[in-house]
N, C-alpha and C positions, 0 to 999 in steps of 0.2 A: 262773583256770586257770593252771597253771604253764607258763612259757615253756620250750620244748624247749632243751636244751643246744646243739644244732646245728640251727638252723632250716632249713638247706638240705637236711638229710638226714632230714626227718620222714616218717613213714609213717602212713597212715590205717588204723585198725583195721577189721576186717570186722564190722559190726554184725549181720550175718545169723545168725551162729552164737552160741548162748548160751555163757557161760563154761565150764560143765561139759563141754559137747561139745567146745569148743576145747581144754580141758585134756586130755581123753581122746585127741584126735587128736594133740596135741603129744607125749604119752607114746608113742603108737603109732608115730609117725614117728621119734622118737628111738630107740626100741628097735630098729625095723627098720634104720635107718641105721647104728647102732652095731654091731648084729649082723652086717650085711653087711660093714662096714669090718673087722671081726674075722675075716671069712671063716668064719662059723659058719652052719650050717643051723639051721632051727627045731628039728629033732630034737636036734642037739648042744646047743643052748642049753637046751632042755627037760631034757636029761640032766643038765646042770650044776645045774639048779634042782630036779631030781627031781620034775617035773610032767609031765603029758601034753603032747605036741607041740601038740595042739589048743588048749591054754591059751595058748601062745605065739602061735599063729595068731589067736586071738580078741583078744589084746592088740594085735597089730600091725594088725588090721583095725578097731580101735576098738569092738569088740563086748563087750569086758571091760576095765574099768579096774582095774588091780591095787591091792590094799590096800597100806598102808605096809610091812607085812612082806614082801609080794611084791616091792615096789619095791626094798627092801633086798637081797633075794635076787637080783633081776635085776641090780642094780648090781654086786653081788659076782661074779655069773656072767659079766658083761660086762667086769669089771675097770675100772669107772668109778666116779666119785663119784655118789651118788644125785641130786645137783643137776643132773647132765647129763641125767637122764631126765625131769625135770619142768620143764624150761626152757619159758617161754612166749614168745610172739612178741616181746614187749617186751624181755625179757632177751637174746634172740637178736639183735634189732636193736641194742641197746646194745653188745653185744660186737662186732658188725660196725662200728659207728660208732667204737668205741674202737680197733679194728684199723686203720681208715682213718686216724684222727688220730695213730696211733703212727708213721706214715710222715711224715717232715718235709715232703716235697714235696706229698703229698696234703693234709696239714693246711694248708699255705700256699695251695694252690689252692682248697680248700673255704672258707677265710677270705675269699677274693676273689670268690667266686661271687655273694655277695649284692650286690656292687657293679655287677654286669652287668645290662643290660636283659634282660627275659624272652626276647626273640628271640635275643640273643647267647648266653644260657645254653643255649637249645635247640640252636643251631648248634654250640656247644662240645661239648655232650653227644653230639650226633650224630657229630662228628669223632672224639671219644675212643672212642665205641662202635665206629665203623668201624675205627679203628686197632687196637683191642684184638682185633677179630674178623679182622683181616688183610685188610680190604676197602679198595680204593682209591676215593676220591671222585672223581667226574668233574666237570669244570668247567662 
């Protein structure tokens, strides 16, 4: 088995969902998220694609998996590359890891995490999480 590039930041896949169901849900979530980020209603997106609004609803609810042609039209209507619609959890994780390691400070911290004892890693994670959320730790 291949060693992960960044062992500190590994995620465990969900074995409960079959690959085809996961792929459909990934497309559904991507379409919904991008549509909302573009401030489009389902009706507006459907109009851009010249399809019924219910088709967009079925895609977003995972009840319909678009064909390659529909994915191309969706990508064009949303003004994104088709690869953004078919990202799986692994590619999303890889992008997140790459973004973390693009920051020199975070890359240095991540490199040192493996040298900490598990309890110290847990304490550090808790302190960072509390700081990021604006909470104060009590002594």
